[in-house]
N, CA, C and O atoms as a MOPAC input file, in Angstrom:
PM7 MOZYME 1SCF
protein

 N    174.50600 1     8.51700 1   163.91900 1
 C    174.49000 1     8.65000 1   165.36600 1
 C    173.09700 1     9.08600 1   165.79200 1
 O    172.47900 1     9.95000 1   165.16900 1
 N    172.61400 1     8.46900 1   166.87000 1
 C    171.27800 1     8.74000 1   167.37700 1
 C    171.35100 1     9.55700 1   168.65300 1
 O    172.32100 1     9.46800 1   169.40500 1
 N    170.33500 1    10.34100 1   168.88800 1
 C    170.18200 1    11.02000 1   170.16400 1
 C    169.12400 1    10.26300 1   170.93800 1
 O    167.99600 1    10.10100 1   170.47000 1
 N    169.49200 1     9.79500 1   172.13500 1
 C    168.59000 1     8.99000 1   172.94500 1
 C    168.40200 1     9.62800 1   174.31600 1
 O    169.24500 1    10.39600 1   174.78100 1
 N    167.29200 1     9.30000 1   174.94900 1
 C    167.03500 1     9.71400 1   176.32100 1
 C    167.46900 1     8.57800 1   177.22400 1
 O    166.95500 1     7.46500 1   177.11000 1
 N    168.40500 1     8.84100 1   178.11700 1
 C    168.89000 1     7.83500 1   179.06000 1
 C    168.23100 1     8.11200 1   180.40900 1
 O    168.32200 1     9.21600 1   180.94600 1
 N    167.56600 1     7.08700 1   180.94500 1
 C    166.93000 1     7.19900 1   182.26000 1
 C    167.64100 1     6.25100 1   183.21300 1
 O    167.80200 1     5.06400 1   182.92900 1
 N    168.06500 1     6.79700 1   184.35300 1
 C    168.81500 1     6.02500 1   185.34300 1
 C    167.89600 1     5.62600 1   186.49400 1
 O    167.02100 1     6.39000 1   186.90200 1
 N    168.11100 1     4.41900 1   187.01000 1
 C    167.32800 1     3.92900 1   188.12500 1
 C    168.24000 1     3.48400 1   189.25800 1
 O    169.35500 1     3.02100 1   189.02200 1
 N    167.75900 1     3.62800 1   190.49100 1
 C    168.40900 1     3.14700 1   191.71700 1
 C    169.88300 1     3.55900 1   191.79000 1
 O    170.19600 1     4.74600 1   191.69800 1
 N    170.78800 1     2.59200 1   191.95200 1
 C    172.21600 1     2.88000 1   192.11900 1
 C    172.83000 1     3.57400 1   190.91900 1
 O    173.78000 1     4.34200 1   191.06800 1
 N    172.30100 1     3.31500 1   189.72600 1
 C    172.81200 1     3.99600 1   188.53200 1
 C    172.49000 1     5.48800 1   188.60400 1
 O    173.29900 1     6.32300 1   188.19800 1
 N    171.32100 1     5.81400 1   189.11500 1
 C    170.93500 1     7.22200 1   189.27900 1
 C    171.87200 1     7.91300 1   190.26300 1
 O    172.31200 1     9.03800 1   190.02700 1
 N    172.17100 1     7.24200 1   191.35000 1
 C    173.07600 1     7.82300 1   192.34600 1
 C    174.47400 1     8.01900 1   191.76700 1
 O    175.10600 1     9.04700 1   192.00900 1
 N    174.95800 1     7.04700 1   191.00800 1
 C    176.30600 1     7.14300 1   190.43000 1
 C    176.38900 1     8.21100 1   189.34700 1
 O    177.41400 1     8.88000 1   189.21300 1
 N    175.31700 1     8.37600 1   188.57200 1
 C    175.31600 1     9.38000 1   187.49600 1
 C    175.08800 1    10.79100 1   188.03900 1
 O    175.57900 1    11.77000 1   187.47600 1
 N    174.35000 1    10.88100 1   189.11900 1
 C    174.05200 1    12.19600 1   189.69100 1
 C    172.92400 1    12.91600 1   188.98000 1
 O    172.66600 1    14.08600 1   189.26100 1
 N    172.25300 1    12.24400 1   188.07000 1
 C    171.10600 1    12.81600 1   187.34900 1
 C    170.05100 1    11.71200 1   187.18200 1
 O    170.36200 1    10.52200 1   187.22600 1
 N    168.81500 1    12.13300 1   186.99000 1
 C    167.72500 1    11.19100 1   186.77400 1
 C    167.67800 1    10.73300 1   185.32700 1
 O    167.45800 1     9.55600 1   185.04200 1
 N    167.89000 1    11.68200 1   184.41000 1
 C    167.88300 1    11.37500 1   182.98600 1
 C    168.65500 1    12.43900 1   182.23400 1
 O    168.90100 1    13.53400 1   182.74000 1
 N    169.03200 1    12.08800 1   181.00500 1
 C    169.74400 1    13.03500 1   180.15700 1
 C    169.66100 1    12.57700 1   178.70900 1
 O    169.44400 1    11.39600 1   178.43900 1
 N    169.83100 1    13.50100 1   177.78600 1
 C    169.89000 1    13.16900 1   176.36400 1
 C    171.35100 1    13.05900 1   175.95800 1
 O    172.17700 1    13.90400 1   176.30100 1
 N    171.65000 1    11.98100 1   175.20900 1
 C    173.02300 1    11.67800 1   174.81400 1
 C    173.01700 1    11.18800 1   173.37800 1
 O    172.07200 1    10.52200 1   172.95500 1
 N    174.06200 1    11.51000 1   172.62100 1
 C    174.21400 1    11.01100 1   171.25500 1
 C    175.18600 1     9.84500 1   171.24600 1
 O    176.27000 1     9.92400 1   171.82300 1
 N    174.78900 1     8.75900 1   170.58600 1
 C    175.64400 1     7.58000 1   170.45400 1
 C    175.11700 1     6.72000 1   169.32100 1
 O    173.92100 1     6.73000 1   169.03000 1
 N    176.00200 1     5.98000 1   168.68600 1
 C    175.60400 1     5.11200 1   167.58200 1
 C    175.07600 1     3.76600 1   168.07100 1
 O    174.11100 1     3.23800 1   167.52000 1
 N    175.71600 1     3.20700 1   169.11700 1
 C    175.35400 1     1.88700 1   169.63100 1
 C    175.28200 1     1.94000 1   171.15500 1
 O    175.70600 1     2.92100 1   171.76700 1
 N    174.75000 1     0.89700 1   171.75600 1
 C    174.72500 1     0.82800 1   173.21800 1
 C    176.14300 1     0.82200 1   173.77000 1
 O    176.40800 1     1.46700 1   174.78400 1
 N    177.05200 1     0.11000 1   173.12700 1
 C    178.44600 1     0.09900 1   173.56900 1
 C    179.06100 1     1.48700 1   173.57900 1
 O    179.74500 1     1.86600 1   174.52900 1
 N    178.81200 1     2.25200 1   172.50600 1
 C    179.30600 1     3.63400 1   172.45000 1
 C    178.68100 1     4.48000 1   173.54800 1
 O    179.35900 1     5.28300 1   174.18700 1
 N    177.38600 1     4.29500 1   173.76200 1
 C    176.67200 1     5.05500 1   174.78800 1
 C    177.28600 1     4.79400 1   176.16000 1
 O    177.54900 1     5.73400 1   176.90900 1
 N    177.51200 1     3.54100 1   176.49000 1
 C    178.05000 1     3.19700 1   177.80200 1
 C    179.45800 1     3.74300 1   177.99600 1
 O    179.79600 1     4.21800 1   179.08000 1
 N    180.27400 1     3.68000 1   176.96000 1
 C    181.62800 1     4.24500 1   177.04300 1
 C    181.56400 1     5.75500 1   177.28200 1
 O    182.30300 1     6.29200 1   178.10700 1
 N    180.67100 1     6.43500 1   176.54900 1
 C    180.51800 1     7.88200 1   176.70500 1
 C    180.04000 1     8.24300 1   178.10900 1
 O    180.54000 1     9.18800 1   178.71800 1
 N    179.06600 1     7.48300 1   178.61900 1
 C    178.52700 1     7.77600 1   179.95400 1
 C    179.57800 1     7.56500 1   181.02400 1
 O    179.67600 1     8.35500 1   181.96300 1
 N    180.37000 1     6.50400 1   180.89500 1
 C    181.43000 1     6.24500 1   181.86000 1
 C    182.46900 1     7.34800 1   181.88200 1
 O    182.94600 1     7.74200 1   182.94600 1
 N    182.82000 1     7.84400 1   180.70400 1
 C    183.78800 1     8.95000 1   180.61800 1
 C    183.20300 1    10.24100 1   181.17900 1
 O    183.88000 1    10.98400 1   181.89000 1
 N    181.95700 1    10.49500 1   180.85700 1
 C    181.31300 1    11.74700 1   181.25900 1
 C    181.07700 1    11.81500 1   182.76500 1
 O    181.27800 1    12.86400 1   183.37700 1
 N    180.65000 1    10.70200 1   183.36800 1
 C    180.25300 1    10.73200 1   184.78000 1
 C    181.27800 1    10.12900 1   185.72700 1
 O    181.12400 1    10.24300 1   186.94300 1
 N    182.31500 1     9.49200 1   185.20800 1
 C    183.39400 1     9.01400 1   186.05600 1
 C    183.33000 1     7.54800 1   186.42800 1
 O    182.42700 1     6.82100 1   186.01500 1
 N    184.31400 1     7.12500 1   187.22400 1
 C    184.48800 1     5.70900 1   187.51600 1
 C    183.34000 1     5.06900 1   188.29500 1
 O    183.08500 1     3.87600 1   188.12300 1
 N    182.64900 1     5.80900 1   189.13300 1
 C    181.53800 1     5.21400 1   189.89100 1
 C    180.45300 1     4.72200 1   188.93900 1
 O    179.94500 1     3.61200 1   189.09600 1
 N    180.09700 1     5.54200 1   187.95600 1
 C    179.08000 1     5.11100 1   187.00100 1
 C    179.64500 1     4.04800 1   186.06600 1
 O    178.95100 1     3.08100 1   185.75200 1
 N    180.87400 1     4.20100 1   185.62000 1
 C    181.47800 1     3.21100 1   184.71800 1
 C    181.44500 1     1.82100 1   185.35200 1
 O    181.14100 1     0.84000 1   184.67400 1
 N    181.75000 1     1.73100 1   186.62800 1
 C    181.71300 1     0.45500 1   187.33600 1
 C    180.28600 1    -0.06300 1   187.45500 1
 O    180.03800 1    -1.25200 1   187.25100 1
 N    179.36200 1     0.80700 1   187.77900 1
 C    177.95100 1     0.42900 1   187.90800 1
 C    177.40600 1    -0.10300 1   186.58600 1
 O    176.64800 1    -1.07300 1   186.57500 1
 N    177.78100 1     0.51800 1   185.48100 1
 C    177.25800 1     0.12300 1   184.17000 1
 C    177.62900 1    -1.30300 1   183.79100 1
 O    176.92200 1    -1.93500 1   183.00700 1
 N    178.72900 1    -1.82100 1   184.33600 1
 C    179.13400 1    -3.18500 1   183.99500 1
 C    178.16900 1    -4.22900 1   184.54500 1
 O    178.12800 1    -5.35300 1   184.04400 1
 N    177.39100 1    -3.87300 1   185.57100 1
 C    176.46700 1    -4.81800 1   186.19300 1
 C    175.01100 1    -4.58200 1   185.78500 1
 O    174.12700 1    -5.33100 1   186.20100 1
 N    174.75600 1    -3.56800 1   184.99000 1
 C    173.38400 1    -3.18000 1   184.65300 1
 C    172.82400 1    -3.97800 1   183.48800 1
 O    173.55700 1    -4.57100 1   182.69600 1
 N    171.49500 1    -3.97300 1   183.41000 1
 C    170.80900 1    -4.43000 1   182.20400 1
 C    170.16800 1    -3.19400 1   181.57700 1
 O    170.02500 1    -2.15800 1   182.22500 1
 N    169.78500 1    -3.32200 1   180.30500 1
 C    169.33500 1    -2.15700 1   179.53900 1
 C    168.06200 1    -2.47100 1   178.77800 1
 O    167.91300 1    -3.53600 1   178.17800 1
 N    167.15000 1    -1.51500 1   178.81800 1
 C    165.94600 1    -1.57700 1   177.99800 1
 C    166.02100 1    -0.44100 1   176.99300 1
 O    166.32900 1     0.69500 1   177.35300 1
 N    165.74200 1    -0.74600 1   175.74100 1
 C    165.66500 1     0.27900 1   174.69800 1
 C    164.22100 1     0.28300 1   174.20800 1
 O    163.74200 1    -0.68900 1   173.62400 1
 N    163.54400 1     1.39100 1   174.45600 1
 C    162.10900 1     1.51300 1   174.14700 1
 C    161.32300 1     0.34100 1   174.72800 1
 O    160.41800 1    -0.19300 1   174.08600 1
 N    161.68300 1    -0.05400 1   175.96400 1
 C    160.95200 1    -1.07800 1   176.69100 1
 C    161.36300 1    -2.50700 1   176.41300 1
 O    160.86000 1    -3.41800 1   177.07000 1
 N    162.25900 1    -2.74000 1   175.46400 1
 C    162.70100 1    -4.09700 1   175.12700 1
 C    164.12000 1    -4.32000 1   175.64800 1
 O    164.97600 1    -3.44200 1   175.53900 1
 N    164.35800 1    -5.50100 1   176.21200 1
 C    165.70200 1    -5.80500 1   176.69700 1
 C    166.67900 1    -5.75900 1   175.52700 1
 O    166.39600 1    -6.27800 1   174.44800 1
 N    167.83200 1    -5.13100 1   175.75300 1
 C    168.80800 1    -4.89300 1   174.69300 1
 C    170.14100 1    -5.47100 1   175.13400 1
 O    170.76300 1    -4.96500 1   176.06800 1
 N    170.57800 1    -6.52100 1   174.47100 1
 C    171.83800 1    -7.18700 1   174.85000 1
 C    172.96100 1    -6.93100 1   173.85200 1
 O    174.13700 1    -6.99300 1   174.21000 1
 N    172.60900 1    -6.64600 1   172.61200 1
 C    173.61400 1    -6.46400 1   171.56200 1
 C    174.17800 1    -5.05200 1   171.64000 1
 O    173.54300 1    -4.08800 1   171.21200 1
 N    175.36400 1    -4.95000 1   172.18700 1
 C    175.97000 1    -3.62700 1   172.37900 1
 C    176.49300 1    -3.02400 1   171.09100 1
 O    176.89200 1    -1.85900 1   171.07600 1
 N    176.50300 1    -3.79700 1   170.00000 1
 C    176.99000 1    -3.26800 1   168.72100 1
 C    175.85800 1    -2.91000 1   167.75500 1
 O    176.11500 1    -2.36000 1   166.68400 1
 N    174.61700 1    -3.21400 1   168.11800 1
 C    173.47500 1    -2.88500 1   167.24200 1
 C    173.19800 1    -1.38700 1   167.29400 1
 O    173.30800 1    -0.77900 1   168.35900 1
 N    172.83900 1    -0.78200 1   166.16000 1
 C    172.54300 1     0.65000 1   166.13800 1
 C    171.34400 1     0.99300 1   167.03400 1
 O    170.33200 1     0.29200 1   167.04500 1
 N    171.49100 1     2.07800 1   167.77400 1
 C    170.37300 1     2.57100 1   168.58600 1
 C    169.40400 1     3.33900 1   167.70600 1
 O    169.83400 1     4.12200 1   166.86000 1
 N    168.09100 1     3.13100 1   167.88500 1
 C    167.11600 1     3.92700 1   167.12800 1
 C    167.16400 1     5.39000 1   167.57400 1
 O    167.35600 1     5.67400 1   168.75700 1
 N    166.99300 1     6.29700 1   166.64800 1
 C    166.97400 1     7.71500 1   166.99700 1
 C    165.76800 1     8.00500 1   167.87500 1
 O    164.67800 1     7.47900 1   167.64500 1
 N    165.96700 1     8.83400 1   168.87000 1
 C    164.93500 1     9.26700 1   169.80700 1
 C    164.45000 1     8.13900 1   170.71200 1
 O    163.36600 1     8.23500 1   171.28700 1
 N    165.23700 1     7.07300 1   170.84600 1
 C    164.87700 1     5.96900 1   171.73300 1
 C    165.04000 1     6.38100 1   173.19200 1
 O    165.72900 1     7.35200 1   173.50700 1
 N    164.39700 1     5.63100 1   174.06500 1
 C    164.58900 1     5.76700 1   175.50100 1
 C    165.37300 1     4.55600 1   175.97400 1
 O    164.97400 1     3.41500 1   175.74100 1
 N    166.49200 1     4.81200 1   176.64100 1
 C    167.34500 1     3.74000 1   177.16600 1
 C    167.25100 1     3.78600 1   178.69500 1
 O    167.65100 1     4.76600 1   179.32500 1
 N    166.71300 1     2.70500 1   179.28000 1
 C    166.62700 1     2.59200 1   180.71900 1
 C    167.82700 1     1.81700 1   181.24200 1
 O    168.13500 1     0.73000 1   180.75400 1
 N    168.50100 1     2.38000 1   182.23500 1
 C    169.67600 1     1.76800 1   182.84400 1
 C    169.23600 1     1.17400 1   184.18300 1
 O    168.91100 1     1.90200 1   185.12100 1
 N    169.23200 1    -0.16400 1   184.25800 1
 C    168.69000 1    -0.86800 1   185.41300 1
 C    169.76600 1    -1.67900 1   186.12500 1
 O    170.18200 1    -2.72700 1   185.63000 1
 N    170.21900 1    -1.20300 1   187.28100 1
 C    171.17900 1    -1.99500 1   188.04600 1
 C    170.47200 1    -3.20000 1   188.65400 1
 O    169.24300 1    -3.23600 1   188.71100 1
 N    171.24900 1    -4.19700 1   189.11100 1
 C    170.62200 1    -5.34400 1   189.76600 1
 C    169.84100 1    -4.87300 1   191.00300 1
 O    170.29700 1    -4.00300 1   191.74500 1
 N    168.68300 1    -5.45000 1   191.20300 1
 C    167.85100 1    -5.09800 1   192.34000 1
 C    167.93900 1    -6.19400 1   193.38300 1
 O    167.94200 1    -7.37600 1   193.03900 1
 N    168.00900 1    -5.82400 1   194.64800 1
 C    168.04200 1    -6.80100 1   195.73400 1
 C    166.66600 1    -6.88600 1   196.38200 1
 O    165.81800 1    -6.01400 1   196.19100 1
 N    166.46800 1    -7.91000 1   197.12300 1
 C    165.20600 1    -8.06400 1   197.84900 1
 C    164.36800 1    -9.17200 1   197.27600 1
 O    164.79000 1    -9.87700 1   196.36000 1
 N    163.21200 1    -9.32200 1   197.80200 1
 C    162.38400 1   -10.40000 1   197.29800 1
 C    161.12800 1   -10.48000 1   197.98100 1
 O    160.30900 1   -11.34500 1   197.67000 1

């Protein structure tokens, strides 16, 4: 299990109620499940529409192990143009 820094942006930040936090999880899927349970249904719903960067790289495989001490950016869809 890895300890990662989770940074929230825009609507994800509002739903989580924090800017960032350290969380332990083995995979991105585990991390998202833990965050949804910890912060409630508003964040759990928001997380379904987000994309994720792990140490600056887009991360799609929710079952791949997270690197220890990684930074996970939670990016909701952005509007505008």
